[in-house]
C-alpha positions as CSV (number, residue, x, y, z in Angstrom):
1,M,129.8,134.6,-188.7
2,A,133.3,133.3,-188.9
3,D,133.3,133.9,-192.7
4,S,131.9,137.4,-192.3
5,S,134.2,140.3,-193.1
6,L,133.0,143.9,-193.5
7,V,134.2,147.5,-193.3
8,G,132.7,149.3,-190.3
9,I,133.3,152.8,-188.9
10,S,136.4,151.7,-187.0
11,G,137.8,149.7,-189.9
12,R,137.4,146.2,-191.2
13,L,135.4,143.9,-188.9
14,S,135.7,140.2,-188.8
15,F,135.0,137.5,-186.2
16,A,137.1,134.7,-184.7
17,D,136.1,131.1,-184.9
18,G,133.0,130.4,-182.9
19,G,131.6,133.9,-183.3
20,A,133.3,135.3,-180.2
21,D,135.0,138.8,-179.9
22,P,135.8,140.4,-183.2
23,D,139.3,140.6,-184.5
24,K,140.1,144.1,-185.7
25,S,143.1,145.5,-187.4
26,M,143.1,149.3,-187.9
27,V,145.5,151.4,-189.9
28,V,146.4,154.7,-188.1
29,Q,147.1,157.5,-190.5
30,R,147.9,161.2,-190.0
31,I,148.0,164.2,-192.4
32,Q,151.5,165.6,-192.3
33,G,152.8,168.0,-194.9
34,G,149.6,167.9,-196.8
35,Q,149.7,164.1,-197.3
36,R,148.1,161.2,-195.6
37,V,150.9,159.2,-193.9
38,T,150.5,155.8,-192.2
39,V,152.0,156.0,-188.8
40,G,151.1,152.6,-187.3
41,Y,148.6,149.7,-186.8
42,V,146.4,148.7,-184.0
43,T,145.6,145.0,-183.8
44,R,143.0,143.5,-181.5
45,N,142.2,139.9,-181.0
46,T,140.2,138.0,-178.4
47,N,142.4,138.7,-175.4
48,T,145.0,141.3,-176.4
49,K,145.3,144.6,-178.1
50,R,148.6,145.6,-179.6
51,S,149.8,148.9,-181.2
52,N,152.6,149.0,-183.7
53,W,154.0,152.5,-184.3
54,F,156.5,153.3,-187.0
55,D,159.6,154.8,-185.6
56,G,160.4,158.3,-186.7
57,V,157.2,158.8,-188.7
58,L,155.2,161.0,-186.3
59,K,156.2,164.6,-186.4
60,W,155.0,167.1,-183.7
61,K,155.2,170.9,-183.7
62,D,158.4,172.1,-182.1
63,N,159.2,168.4,-181.5
64,K,157.0,168.4,-178.4
65,I,154.4,165.7,-177.9
66,P,151.1,167.4,-176.9
67,R,149.5,166.2,-173.6
68,D,146.1,164.7,-173.5
69,S,145.5,166.4,-170.1
70,T,147.1,169.0,-167.8
71,Y,150.3,167.7,-166.2
72,V,150.4,168.9,-162.5
73,T,153.8,169.4,-160.9
74,Y,154.2,170.3,-157.2
75,R,157.3,172.5,-156.5
76,E,158.5,173.2,-152.9
77,I,159.5,176.8,-152.1
78,T,162.9,176.7,-150.5
79,I,165.3,179.3,-149.0
80,P,167.9,180.2,-151.7
81,P,171.3,178.8,-150.8
82,V,173.0,182.1,-151.3
83,M,170.7,183.8,-148.7
84,Y,171.0,180.9,-146.2
85,I,174.8,180.7,-146.5
86,T,175.1,184.5,-146.2
87,L,172.9,184.7,-143.0
88,C,174.6,181.7,-141.5
89,T,178.0,183.2,-142.1
90,L,177.0,186.4,-140.4
91,A,175.5,184.5,-137.5
92,A,178.7,182.5,-137.2
93,C,180.7,185.7,-137.1
94,G,178.5,187.0,-134.4
95,I,179.1,183.8,-132.3
96,I,182.8,184.2,-132.8
97,L,182.5,187.9,-131.7
98,A,180.7,186.7,-128.6
99,L,183.3,184.1,-127.8
100,S,186.0,186.8,-128.3
101,L,184.3,189.1,-125.9
102,F,183.9,186.2,-123.5
103,G,187.7,185.7,-123.7
104,F,188.2,189.4,-123.1
105,N,186.1,189.1,-119.9
106,I,188.2,186.2,-118.7
107,V,191.6,187.7,-119.5
108,F,190.9,191.1,-118.0
109,R,188.6,190.0,-115.2
110,N,190.9,191.5,-112.6
111,N,191.0,194.9,-114.4
112,K,188.9,197.2,-112.3
113,S,187.0,198.7,-115.3
114,V,185.9,195.2,-116.3
115,K,185.4,194.0,-112.7
116,M,183.0,196.8,-111.8
117,S,180.9,196.0,-114.8
118,S,180.0,192.6,-113.4
119,P,181.9,190.3,-115.9
120,N,179.9,187.2,-114.7
121,I,176.6,188.8,-115.7
122,N,178.2,190.0,-118.9
123,N,179.1,186.4,-119.7
124,V,175.5,185.4,-119.2
125,L,174.5,188.2,-121.6
126,L,176.9,186.7,-124.2
127,L,175.4,183.3,-123.7
128,G,172.0,184.8,-124.5
129,C,173.4,186.4,-127.6
130,M,174.8,183.1,-128.9
131,M,171.4,181.5,-128.4
132,C,169.8,184.2,-130.5
133,Y,172.4,183.8,-133.2
134,S,171.8,180.0,-133.3
135,T,168.2,180.6,-134.3
136,V,169.4,181.6,-137.8
137,F,170.8,178.1,-138.5
138,L,167.4,176.5,-138.1
139,K,165.3,176.9,-141.2
140,P,161.6,177.5,-140.8
141,T,161.0,175.6,-144.0
142,E,162.3,172.4,-145.7
143,T,161.8,170.3,-142.6
144,T,159.5,167.5,-141.7
145,H,160.3,167.4,-138.0
146,G,158.3,169.5,-135.5
147,S,161.3,169.4,-133.1
148,V,163.1,171.9,-135.4
149,C,160.2,174.3,-135.0
150,K,160.2,173.9,-131.2
151,A,164.0,174.4,-131.0
152,R,163.8,177.6,-133.1
153,V,161.1,179.2,-130.9
154,C,162.8,178.2,-127.6
155,L,166.2,179.4,-128.6
156,F,165.0,182.8,-129.6
157,C,162.7,183.4,-126.6
158,I,165.1,182.1,-124.0
159,G,168.1,183.8,-125.6
160,F,166.3,187.2,-125.7
161,T,165.2,186.8,-122.1
162,V,168.7,185.9,-120.9
163,T,170.4,188.7,-122.9
164,F,168.2,191.5,-121.7
165,G,167.6,190.0,-118.3
166,A,171.3,190.1,-117.7
167,L,171.6,193.6,-119.0
168,F,168.8,194.9,-116.9
169,S,169.7,193.0,-113.7
170,K,173.0,194.9,-113.5
171,T,171.2,198.2,-113.8
172,W,168.7,197.1,-111.1
173,R,171.7,196.7,-108.7
174,V,172.8,200.2,-109.5
175,Y,169.3,201.5,-109.1
176,R,168.9,199.9,-105.6
177,I,172.2,201.2,-104.4
178,F,171.9,204.8,-105.6
179,T,168.3,205.2,-104.7
180,N,169.0,204.1,-101.1
181,K,167.6,207.2,-99.3
182,K,168.5,205.9,-95.9
183,L,172.1,205.4,-96.9
184,L,172.1,201.9,-95.6
185,R,175.0,199.7,-96.5
186,M,173.8,197.3,-99.2
187,T,175.5,194.3,-100.7
188,I,174.0,192.8,-103.8
189,K,176.0,189.8,-105.0
190,D,176.2,188.4,-108.5
191,Y,174.3,185.2,-107.4
192,Q,171.3,187.4,-106.6
193,L,171.4,188.9,-110.1
194,L,171.7,185.4,-111.5
195,A,168.6,184.4,-109.4
196,I,166.7,187.3,-111.0
197,I,167.7,186.1,-114.5
198,G,166.7,182.5,-113.5
199,V,163.2,183.7,-112.5
200,L,162.8,185.5,-115.8
201,V,163.9,182.4,-117.7
202,A,161.7,180.2,-115.6
203,V,158.7,182.3,-116.5
204,M,159.5,182.2,-120.2
205,T,160.1,178.5,-120.0
206,G,156.8,177.9,-118.3
207,V,155.0,179.8,-121.1
208,L,156.8,177.7,-123.8
209,I,156.0,174.4,-122.0
210,A,152.4,175.4,-121.8
211,W,152.4,176.4,-125.4
212,E,153.8,173.0,-126.5
213,A,151.5,171.1,-124.2
214,V,148.3,172.8,-125.5
215,G,149.2,173.5,-129.1
216,P,152.5,171.9,-130.1
217,H,154.3,173.1,-133.1
218,S,154.2,170.9,-136.2
219,V,155.1,171.1,-139.8
220,V,152.3,171.7,-142.2
221,V,152.2,171.8,-146.0
222,Q,150.6,174.9,-147.4
223,Y,149.8,175.2,-151.1
224,L,150.1,178.7,-152.5
225,E,147.1,178.9,-154.8
226,K,147.8,182.5,-155.8
227,E,151.1,181.5,-157.3
228,V,149.9,178.6,-159.4
229,H,151.1,179.1,-163.0
230,M,151.4,177.3,-166.3
231,D,154.8,176.2,-167.6
232,E,155.7,175.1,-171.1
233,N,154.0,172.1,-172.7
234,D,150.8,172.5,-170.7
235,A,152.4,171.8,-167.3
236,E,150.8,173.4,-164.3
237,I,153.2,174.3,-161.4
238,R,151.6,174.3,-158.0
239,P,154.1,175.8,-155.4
240,F,153.9,174.7,-151.8
241,V,155.9,175.4,-148.6
242,R,156.4,173.5,-145.4
243,M,155.7,175.8,-142.4
244,C,155.9,175.6,-138.7
245,R,152.4,176.1,-137.2
246,S,150.7,175.9,-133.9
247,D,146.9,176.0,-133.3
248,Y,147.4,178.5,-130.5
249,S,150.1,180.7,-131.9
250,A,147.9,183.8,-131.7
251,Y,147.4,183.4,-127.9
252,F,150.8,182.2,-126.8
253,G,152.7,184.3,-129.3
254,W,151.1,187.5,-127.9
255,S,151.8,186.2,-124.4
256,V,155.5,186.1,-125.3
257,Y,155.4,189.6,-126.8
258,I,153.8,191.0,-123.7
259,I,156.4,189.4,-121.4
260,E,159.3,190.6,-123.5
261,G,157.7,194.0,-123.9
262,A,157.3,194.2,-120.1
263,L,161.0,193.3,-119.7
264,L,162.0,196.1,-122.1
265,S,159.8,198.6,-120.4
266,F,161.3,197.7,-117.0
267,G,164.8,198.1,-118.5
268,A,163.8,201.5,-119.9
269,F,162.6,202.6,-116.4
270,L,165.8,201.5,-114.8
271,A,167.9,203.2,-117.4
272,W,166.0,206.4,-116.9
273,E,166.2,206.3,-113.1
274,T,170.0,205.7,-113.1
275,R,170.9,208.1,-115.9
276,H,172.5,210.6,-113.4
277,V,175.0,208.0,-112.0
278,K,178.3,209.3,-113.3
279,I,180.4,206.1,-112.8
280,E,180.6,204.8,-116.3
281,A,182.2,201.6,-115.4
282,L,179.4,200.8,-113.0
283,N,176.4,202.4,-114.8
284,D,175.2,201.0,-118.2
285,S,172.1,203.2,-118.4
286,H,173.3,205.0,-121.6
287,Q,174.2,201.7,-123.3
288,I,170.8,200.3,-122.3
289,G,169.1,203.3,-123.9
290,L,170.9,202.6,-127.1
291,C,170.1,198.9,-126.9
292,L,166.5,199.6,-126.3
293,Y,166.2,202.0,-129.2
294,N,167.9,199.5,-131.4
295,V,165.8,196.5,-130.3
296,V,162.5,198.3,-130.2
297,V,162.9,199.6,-133.7
298,L,164.0,196.3,-135.1
299,S,161.4,194.4,-133.2
300,A,158.6,196.7,-134.5
301,V,159.8,196.2,-138.0
302,G,160.1,192.4,-137.6
303,L,156.7,192.0,-135.9
304,T,154.9,194.1,-138.5
305,L,156.5,192.3,-141.4
306,S,155.8,188.9,-139.8
307,L,152.1,189.8,-139.7
308,L,152.0,191.1,-143.3
309,L,154.2,188.4,-144.8
310,E,152.8,185.4,-143.1
311,N,152.9,183.3,-146.2
312,E,156.1,184.7,-147.6
313,V,158.3,182.3,-145.7
314,V,161.5,183.0,-147.6
315,M,161.3,186.7,-147.4
316,L,160.2,186.6,-143.8
317,Y,163.2,184.4,-142.9
318,G,165.6,186.8,-144.5
319,I,164.1,189.9,-142.8
320,T,163.7,188.5,-139.3
321,S,167.2,186.8,-139.4
322,G,168.7,190.1,-140.6
323,C,167.0,192.1,-137.8
324,L,168.1,189.5,-135.2
325,I,171.7,189.5,-136.3
326,I,171.9,193.4,-136.4
327,G,170.1,193.8,-133.1
328,T,172.2,191.2,-131.3
329,T,175.5,192.4,-132.7
330,V,174.7,196.1,-131.8
331,T,173.8,195.1,-128.3
332,Q,177.2,193.3,-127.8
333,L,179.2,196.2,-129.2
334,V,177.3,198.8,-127.3
335,V,177.9,197.0,-124.0
336,F,181.5,195.9,-124.5
337,L,183.1,198.6,-126.6
338,P,183.3,201.1,-123.7
339,K,185.0,198.4,-121.5
340,I,187.5,197.5,-124.3
341,H,188.3,201.2,-124.7
342,A,188.8,201.6,-121.0
343,V,191.2,198.7,-120.9
344,H,193.0,199.8,-124.0
345,S,193.4,203.4,-122.7
346,K,194.5,202.0,-119.3
347,V,191.8,203.7,-117.4
348,E,191.9,202.5,-113.8
349,I,189.1,202.8,-111.3
350,E,190.4,203.1,-107.7
351,V,188.0,202.3,-104.9
352,Q,188.9,203.7,-101.5
353,N,187.1,204.0,-98.2
354,T,186.7,207.8,-98.5
355,G,185.6,207.9,-102.1
356,M,186.1,206.9,-105.7
357,S,188.4,208.3,-108.3
358,A,189.4,207.7,-111.9
359,S,192.9,208.0,-113.3
360,N,194.6,207.4,-116.7
361,T,198.1,207.2,-117.9
362,R,198.5,211.0,-118.4
363,S,196.7,212.4,-115.4
364,R,195.2,211.5,-112.0
365,S,192.5,213.3,-110.3
366,A,190.7,212.5,-107.0
367,T,187.2,213.6,-106.0
368,N,185.2,212.8,-103.0
369,T,181.9,211.3,-103.7
370,K,178.7,211.0,-101.8
371,S,178.0,208.2,-99.3
372,G,175.9,206.5,-102.0
373,D,179.1,206.1,-104.0
374,D,180.9,204.6,-100.9
375,H,178.1,202.0,-100.6
376,A,178.5,201.2,-104.3
377,S,182.3,200.9,-103.9
378,D,181.9,198.6,-100.9
379,N,179.4,196.6,-102.7
380,K,181.8,196.0,-105.6
């Protein structure tokens, strides 16, 4: 057998000494340009197999080597840098605006127009607004830590509760004073309003703690099968996105919506009941009405789109962040612009034992008010 040498289907066939594995040497040829061209050799002995290819001989169409199978590439869907930077810049401007209004409250805290509007509660409102703005900086994608998901949910829920809890607690004080049918002298201090805000925040915190205890948020990878497409050179692109998920989002999410909705409904009730109070520095019912209209519309848009675009994480981030920035900014401006205008126009609110009057730099008028106004004045 060692002397045998024959041509088989795969080429010339011979045997090594002792009749062991065959030694084969094959010529690899390819038809290029209508001619048979030798492109290399394949040599195999007892233990090894070696291929020798001639450099520069093989020529492929469009200079691309064809694949022997589909090449699969996984591509993560990320938030475009332009969108993220733009939204973060707007959120940062909102935080700067909140800090500026906080400085306004501190500088003009002794101005009677500012003082009667409960500047301490307004500062709490600004804190809630800054918490809402901070949500924009936390991406719902491109993260592997569940703590980012938890922080995003907590910042928004507590920030929203603090903002509107502060706004409505002030109106609750006006409601209690001016619906006092027995004309009893009432004193409702700021710490009592802070206690109300604290109770609201405690309720929301309890819901969030229960949520994380039962179904904690975690980062999951979701493959978008509907967006799988073929790229050049037989490469299959399979997009995926990292998302924040909780097994009980449907239950606890709607619990949060119900609590916040009840808070907005209570605020609407207070604004309606105090709409006839004519002391603008004391009554925020008109501003609350505008804030409610603004927040309800934006919340309805955001909630609807969040249900429809559940898998469109990038688009959902842009829309919800935009609604959050617009709603929070409008709330700040609606609440504080009248007070800034009053200070700039040098409107002074004078509180006396016999009544309350308003005067400006050009004219001064005094009017006697009802006993309810006296109680409001004494309260302030």
